[in-house]
C-alpha positions as CSV (number, residue, x, y, z in Angstrom):
1,M,-21.7,-25.4,-2.0
2,S,-18.6,-24.7,-4.8
3,A,-16.3,-21.1,-4.2
4,S,-17.7,-20.0,-7.7
5,N,-21.2,-19.7,-6.2
6,P,-21.4,-15.9,-6.1
7,R,-24.6,-16.0,-3.7
8,F,-21.5,-18.2,-1.1
9,V,-18.8,-15.5,-1.7
10,S,-21.3,-12.9,-0.6
11,R,-22.8,-14.3,2.0
12,L,-19.1,-14.9,2.8
13,T,-18.6,-11.7,2.3
14,R,-21.2,-9.8,4.3
15,N,-20.4,-11.8,7.4
16,T,-16.3,-10.6,7.5
17,L,-15.1,-8.3,9.4
18,A,-11.9,-6.6,7.4
19,L,-9.0,-4.9,9.7
20,I,-6.3,-3.0,7.4
21,L,-2.8,-2.2,9.6
22,A,-2.6,1.1,8.2
23,G,-0.5,2.5,11.0
24,G,3.2,1.2,9.6
25,R,6.1,4.0,10.2
26,G,7.0,3.8,6.5
27,S,11.1,4.2,7.3
28,R,12.6,3.2,4.8
29,L,11.0,5.2,2.5
30,K,13.1,8.3,4.6
31,H,11.4,11.6,4.4
32,L,8.0,10.8,3.0
33,T,6.9,9.2,5.4
34,A,8.4,12.1,8.1
35,W,5.1,14.0,8.2
36,R,3.0,11.2,7.0
37,S,2.7,7.2,8.0
38,K,3.5,4.9,5.3
39,P,-0.7,3.4,3.7
40,A,-1.4,7.7,4.0
41,V,2.0,7.9,1.3
42,P,0.6,9.3,-2.3
43,F,0.7,7.0,-5.4
44,G,-0.7,6.6,-8.7
45,G,-1.6,10.0,-9.0
46,K,-4.1,10.7,-7.3
47,F,-4.8,8.1,-5.0
48,R,-3.1,6.9,-1.3
49,I,-1.7,3.5,-1.2
50,V,-4.5,2.9,1.4
51,D,-7.1,3.0,-1.3
52,F,-5.7,-0.1,-2.6
53,P,-6.7,-2.4,0.1
54,L,-10.0,-0.7,0.8
55,S,-11.0,-0.4,-2.7
56,N,-10.1,-4.0,-2.8
57,C,-12.8,-4.6,0.3
58,I,-16.3,-2.8,-1.5
59,N,-14.9,-4.2,-4.9
60,S,-15.1,-7.7,-3.3
61,G,-17.8,-7.0,-1.1
62,I,-16.4,-6.4,2.0
63,R,-18.6,-3.9,3.6
64,R,-17.5,-3.5,7.0
65,I,-14.0,-2.7,7.3
66,G,-11.6,-1.0,10.3
67,V,-9.0,0.8,10.2
68,L,-6.3,0.6,12.5
69,T,-4.1,3.8,12.8
70,Q,-0.8,5.2,14.8
71,Y,1.7,6.3,13.7
72,K,1.2,10.3,12.0
73,A,-2.0,9.9,11.5
74,H,-3.4,12.1,11.1
75,S,-2.9,13.4,7.4
76,L,-4.2,9.4,6.6
77,I,-7.7,10.1,9.0
78,L,-8.5,13.2,7.5
79,H,-8.4,10.9,3.5
80,I,-10.1,8.4,4.9
81,Q,-12.6,10.9,6.5
82,K,-13.4,12.6,3.5
83,G,-13.0,9.9,1.2
84,W,-14.6,6.6,2.8
85,G,-17.8,7.8,4.6
86,F,-19.9,6.8,1.7
87,L,-21.7,4.1,3.0
88,R,-24.4,3.2,4.7
89,G,-24.6,2.9,8.3
90,E,-28.1,1.9,8.8
91,F,-27.4,-1.2,6.5
92,G,-24.3,-2.2,8.3
93,E,-21.4,-0.8,6.9
94,F,-18.8,1.1,7.7
95,V,-15.2,2.4,7.6
96,E,-14.3,3.3,10.9
97,L,-11.3,4.3,12.2
98,W,-9.3,3.0,14.9
99,P,-6.3,4.9,16.6
100,A,-4.4,3.1,19.5
101,Q,-6.0,4.3,22.3
102,Q,-5.4,1.8,25.4
103,R,-8.4,-0.2,25.4
104,V,-6.5,-3.4,27.3
105,A,-3.6,-1.9,29.4
106,E,-2.2,1.5,30.0
107,T,0.4,1.8,26.8
108,S,-0.2,4.1,23.6
109,W,1.3,2.4,21.2
110,Y,0.5,-0.9,19.3
111,A,3.5,-3.5,20.1
112,G,3.2,-5.4,16.8
113,T,0.9,-6.3,14.1
114,A,-1.3,-8.5,16.4
115,D,-1.2,-6.4,20.0
116,A,-3.0,-4.0,17.3
117,V,-5.5,-6.7,16.9
118,F,-5.3,-7.8,19.9
119,Q,-6.3,-3.9,21.6
120,N,-10.1,-3.7,19.5
121,L,-11.1,-7.6,20.2
122,D,-14.0,-5.9,22.3
123,I,-14.7,-3.9,19.4
124,I,-14.7,-6.9,16.8
125,R,-16.8,-8.7,20.0
126,N,-20.1,-6.4,19.2
127,H,-19.1,-6.3,15.4
128,N,-19.4,-10.3,15.9
129,P,-17.9,-11.3,12.7
130,D,-17.7,-14.9,11.4
131,Y,-14.1,-14.4,9.2
132,V,-11.8,-11.7,10.3
133,L,-9.4,-10.7,7.3
134,I,-6.4,-8.6,8.5
135,L,-5.0,-6.4,5.3
136,A,-1.8,-5.2,4.9
137,G,-2.7,-1.2,4.2
138,D,0.5,-0.4,2.6
139,H,0.7,-2.6,-0.4
140,V,-0.3,-2.1,-3.7
141,Y,-2.8,-4.8,-6.0
142,K,-6.0,-5.5,-7.0
143,M,-7.1,-8.6,-4.8
144,D,-10.7,-10.5,-4.7
145,Y,-10.4,-11.5,-1.3
146,G,-14.1,-13.7,-2.1
147,A,-12.2,-16.1,-3.1
148,M,-10.0,-16.3,-1.0
149,I,-12.6,-16.5,2.0
150,A,-14.3,-19.3,0.7
151,Q,-11.2,-21.3,-0.8
152,H,-10.4,-20.7,3.6
153,V,-14.3,-21.5,4.1
154,E,-13.6,-24.7,1.8
155,S,-11.1,-26.3,2.5
156,G,-11.8,-25.8,6.7
157,A,-9.1,-23.9,8.1
158,D,-8.2,-22.0,10.9
159,M,-6.2,-20.0,10.0
160,T,-5.5,-19.1,6.0
161,V,-2.3,-17.1,4.5
162,G,-2.6,-14.9,1.6
163,C,0.9,-15.0,-0.6
164,V,2.9,-14.7,-3.4
165,E,5.7,-15.6,-5.5
166,V,9.1,-14.6,-5.3
167,E,12.3,-14.6,-6.4
168,R,14.7,-16.7,-4.2
169,E,17.2,-13.4,-3.7
170,R,14.6,-11.4,-2.5
171,A,13.3,-14.1,0.6
172,L,15.3,-12.0,2.7
173,E,12.2,-9.5,2.6
174,F,9.6,-11.8,3.3
175,G,7.9,-14.1,5.4
176,I,8.6,-17.8,3.6
177,M,5.8,-20.9,3.6
178,T,6.6,-24.6,3.0
179,A,3.1,-25.6,2.3
180,E,2.3,-29.4,0.7
181,A,0.7,-30.2,-3.0
182,D,-3.1,-29.4,-1.6
183,G,-2.0,-26.0,0.0
184,R,-1.6,-27.2,3.7
185,V,1.7,-24.5,6.0
186,I,4.1,-27.6,7.2
187,G,6.8,-24.7,7.7
188,F,7.5,-21.1,7.4
189,Q,10.9,-18.9,7.6
190,E,10.7,-15.1,8.8
191,K,13.2,-13.1,6.4
192,P,15.2,-16.2,5.9
193,D,19.5,-16.3,4.6
194,V,18.4,-19.8,3.7
195,P,15.0,-19.8,2.2
196,D,12.6,-23.0,1.0
197,T,12.1,-22.7,-2.3
198,I,8.1,-24.2,-4.4
199,P,8.8,-27.7,-5.5
200,G,10.1,-28.0,-9.0
201,Q,11.2,-23.8,-8.8
202,P,14.0,-23.6,-7.1
203,D,14.7,-20.4,-8.2
204,R,10.7,-19.3,-6.4
205,C,10.2,-18.8,-3.1
206,L,6.5,-18.7,-1.6
207,A,6.2,-15.4,0.7
208,S,3.5,-14.3,2.9
209,M,1.2,-10.9,1.8
210,G,0.3,-10.2,4.8
211,I,-3.0,-11.2,4.8
212,Y,-4.7,-13.8,6.5
213,V,-8.0,-14.8,7.2
214,F,-9.2,-16.2,10.9
215,N,-12.2,-18.2,11.8
216,R,-13.1,-15.2,14.8
217,G,-13.0,-18.0,18.2
218,F,-10.1,-19.6,16.5
219,L,-8.6,-15.6,16.0
220,F,-10.1,-14.5,20.2
221,E,-8.2,-17.9,20.9
222,Q,-5.5,-16.9,19.2
223,L,-4.3,-13.9,20.0
224,I,-5.5,-14.2,23.7
225,K,-2.1,-16.2,24.4
226,D,0.0,-14.7,22.3
227,A,-0.7,-11.4,25.0
228,D,-0.5,-14.0,27.7
229,T,3.4,-14.5,26.3
230,K,6.3,-12.4,28.2
231,D,8.1,-13.3,25.3
232,S,6.7,-12.9,23.0
233,S,6.6,-9.6,20.2
234,H,2.9,-9.6,19.7
235,D,3.1,-10.4,15.5
236,F,1.5,-12.5,13.0
237,G,4.6,-13.9,11.3
238,K,7.0,-13.8,13.8
239,D,5.0,-15.4,16.5
240,I,1.0,-16.2,15.6
241,I,2.2,-18.6,12.4
242,P,4.8,-20.4,13.9
243,G,2.7,-21.2,16.8
244,V,-0.5,-22.4,14.9
245,I,1.0,-24.1,11.5
246,A,2.5,-27.6,13.4
247,R,-0.7,-27.9,15.4
248,Y,-3.9,-26.7,13.2
249,R,-4.6,-26.2,9.9
250,V,-3.0,-23.6,7.9
251,M,-3.5,-23.7,4.5
252,V,-1.6,-20.6,2.0
253,H,-3.7,-19.0,-0.6
254,R,-1.8,-18.1,-3.9
255,F,-2.4,-15.0,-5.9
256,R,-2.9,-15.6,-8.9
257,D,-4.7,-13.7,-11.9
258,P,-8.5,-14.6,-12.8
259,R,-7.7,-14.8,-15.9
260,S,-4.3,-15.5,-16.9
261,G,-3.9,-17.7,-14.0
262,E,0.0,-15.8,-14.0
263,Q,1.3,-13.9,-10.3
264,A,-1.0,-11.7,-10.1
265,Y,0.8,-7.6,-9.5
266,W,1.5,-7.3,-6.1
267,R,3.8,-4.7,-5.2
268,D,5.8,-3.2,-1.4
269,V,6.4,-0.2,-2.1
270,G,8.7,-0.4,0.3
271,T,11.9,1.7,0.0
272,L,12.3,5.0,-2.7
273,D,13.6,3.3,-5.6
274,A,10.2,0.6,-5.1
275,F,8.1,3.5,-4.8
276,W,9.6,5.5,-8.4
277,E,9.7,2.1,-10.2
278,A,6.3,1.9,-9.5
279,N,4.9,4.8,-10.5
280,L,7.1,5.4,-13.7
281,E,5.2,1.5,-14.6
282,L,1.9,2.9,-14.4
283,I,3.2,5.5,-17.6
284,G,2.7,2.5,-19.8
285,V,1.0,1.3,-22.7
286,T,-0.1,-1.3,-21.1
287,P,1.5,-1.6,-17.4
288,P,0.6,-4.2,-15.1
289,L,-1.6,-2.4,-12.1
290,N,-4.7,-0.9,-14.9
291,L,-5.7,2.0,-13.5
292,Y,-8.7,2.4,-16.3
293,D,-10.4,-0.6,-14.9
294,R,-13.9,0.0,-14.7
295,D,-14.8,-3.3,-13.6
296,W,-12.6,-2.8,-10.2
297,P,-12.7,0.8,-9.8
298,I,-9.8,2.5,-7.6
299,W,-11.6,4.7,-5.4
300,T,-10.3,7.7,-4.0
301,Y,-10.8,11.6,-1.9
302,Q,-10.2,13.9,-4.5
303,E,-10.6,17.2,-4.2
304,Q,-12.6,19.2,-7.8
305,L,-10.1,20.3,-10.2
306,P,-10.1,22.5,-13.3
307,P,-8.5,19.8,-16.5
308,A,-4.5,19.8,-16.7
309,K,-4.0,22.7,-18.8
310,F,-0.1,23.1,-21.2
311,V,0.3,26.3,-22.9
312,F,2.6,27.7,-25.2
313,D,3.0,26.3,-28.3
314,D,6.3,28.4,-29.5
315,D,9.4,26.3,-30.7
316,D,11.7,27.2,-27.8
317,R,8.8,27.2,-25.2
318,R,6.5,24.8,-25.6
319,G,3.7,23.1,-22.5
320,M,4.2,19.6,-23.1
321,A,3.9,16.8,-21.1
322,V,4.7,12.7,-23.4
323,D,4.3,9.2,-22.0
324,S,3.9,11.2,-19.3
325,M,0.2,10.9,-16.4
326,V,-1.3,14.3,-15.9
327,S,-3.5,14.9,-13.0
328,G,-6.2,17.4,-12.9
329,G,-5.5,21.2,-11.0
330,C,-1.8,20.2,-13.2
331,V,-0.8,23.7,-14.9
332,I,2.6,22.6,-17.9
333,S,3.3,26.5,-18.5
334,G,6.1,26.8,-21.9
335,S,8.1,23.2,-20.6
336,T,8.5,19.7,-21.1
337,V,7.7,16.4,-18.9
338,R,8.7,13.2,-19.9
339,H,8.0,9.4,-19.0
340,S,6.9,11.6,-15.1
341,L,3.7,11.4,-13.0
342,L,2.4,14.6,-12.3
343,F,0.0,14.0,-8.8
344,S,-2.5,17.1,-9.0
345,N,-2.4,21.3,-8.8
346,V,1.8,21.0,-9.9
347,R,3.1,23.9,-11.9
348,V,5.6,22.9,-14.0
349,N,7.3,26.3,-15.8
350,S,8.5,27.5,-18.7
351,Y,11.6,26.6,-19.9
352,A,12.0,23.8,-17.3
353,Y,12.8,19.4,-18.8
354,V,11.0,17.2,-16.3
355,Q,12.1,13.5,-17.2
356,D,11.1,10.4,-15.0
357,S,10.2,11.7,-12.5
358,V,7.4,11.5,-9.6
359,F,6.1,15.1,-8.1
360,L,3.4,15.1,-5.9
361,P,0.5,17.2,-5.2
362,D,1.3,21.1,-5.0
363,V,4.5,20.9,-6.1
364,E,5.8,24.3,-8.2
365,I,9.0,23.7,-10.5
366,G,10.8,27.4,-11.4
367,R,11.6,28.7,-14.9
368,S,14.5,26.4,-16.5
369,C,14.6,23.9,-13.9
370,R,16.1,20.9,-15.1
371,I,15.3,18.1,-12.6
372,R,15.0,13.7,-14.1
373,N,15.2,10.7,-11.9
374,T,13.7,12.8,-9.2
375,I,11.0,11.9,-6.7
376,I,10.0,15.8,-5.4
377,D,7.3,15.8,-2.1
378,R,4.2,17.9,-1.6
379,F,4.2,21.5,-2.0
380,C,7.7,21.9,-2.5
381,S,9.0,25.1,-5.0
382,I,11.7,24.4,-7.0
383,P,14.1,27.1,-7.4
384,E,14.7,28.8,-10.7
385,G,17.2,27.4,-12.3
386,S,17.7,24.5,-10.1
387,V,19.6,21.2,-11.9
388,I,18.1,17.7,-10.0
389,G,19.3,14.1,-10.5
390,F,22.1,14.6,-13.0
391,D,24.8,14.9,-11.1
392,A,24.2,13.0,-7.0
393,A,27.6,14.1,-5.0
394,A,25.8,18.1,-6.5
395,D,22.1,17.1,-4.8
396,R,23.8,15.5,-1.9
397,R,25.8,19.1,-1.3
398,A,22.6,20.4,-1.9
399,G,21.2,18.2,0.8
400,Y,18.8,16.1,-1.4
401,F,18.5,12.1,-0.2
402,V,20.2,9.8,-3.6
403,T,19.4,6.2,-3.1
404,E,22.1,3.6,-3.3
405,R,20.6,3.4,-6.9
406,G,20.7,7.4,-7.9
407,I,16.7,8.3,-7.7
408,T,16.3,11.7,-6.1
409,L,14.3,12.4,-3.5
410,V,13.4,16.5,-2.2
411,S,11.2,17.0,0.4
412,P,10.1,21.2,1.8
413,E,12.9,21.0,4.8
414,M,16.0,19.4,2.2
415,L,14.4,23.4,0.8
416,G,15.0,25.1,3.6
417,Q,10.4,25.5,2.9
418,G,9.3,23.6,6.4
419,I,6.7,22.3,7.7
420,N,3.1,24.9,6.1
421,Q,0.3,21.7,5.8
422,I,-0.6,18.6,6.2
423,R,1.0,16.0,3.8
């Protein structure tokens, strides 16, 4: 039966359990992950990163979801409890939180991505899925998992790996797959210095997205084998994939736009520069990620807020935002905001000037501030007259973090404002 048959796909997604690995520390995001896990980092004006794989599941017809948490998970847990409790348990739908809880041995932390799933095998058995979809909780993209699961079944695969094409220079950041013309994996390199390239495309490589579909029995078999291997790091990329490609049928699923056939949008916002750039990409007239797509909505939790407000219209004191995205609860009071993204409840006070910046929720910008090329973390109150993002050396002397690209990060701790609320 063809994978294009919606009844065929819906049966497969209904019998699939999705596991979102959401315990990542995200250390390259520096102070943004000092008090929250990477999947809990705000993104796109009103969302958190974890909302993207969760929304992909719901939009794909997968409504049995486990979220595996670990590092500083409180804000992530609160967000999921508030925003993702609309599924109906009586219909077999759920989003369950699975913290590291010593279910297998007296260890409190997951040792790796494979170990995180292994420690929850009893829960997976209880849900009795035909297929297990394993997802990274820290990437931004829109993807119909139904097509990937259908390909997995039709190809007779034991395991299928979601892949994107990346430039050869970026191969060091990813696990690189080598596949035959029919998509069967014949080689794997973990973050290689000299990567295999796509045949006929010497400047492109096929990179794992950290998305896997497994047949249930095969997953159990490989995880138990890996857990018994003493020198394993218990990671899907480093251990499971290299151990199965020679003996089993492992296939790649190329993530492409279903309409154009071109490479689809996928971002690993794992560095401050990537985070800043991906947020500001959304402002464009035709952004690569369309948040206004009613056919594939991104669901989230957000408190009810008043509309954004722009006040004062004097020649030297005009509240305005140009080429920007401004979320609910914001007040632009006699100040100018250009090419910036403001999350909820941001207040920019009179005579301030903001450009090319990303402000997370509940930020206040004092009067007469000048800010550009800056990320400001939640709950920061920027003192009146501050100048940020114009002089990297001055920013570093002030205690702010500046990336190699020149993007400045400001957190409450840097301002001496301490920790006052869950982020």
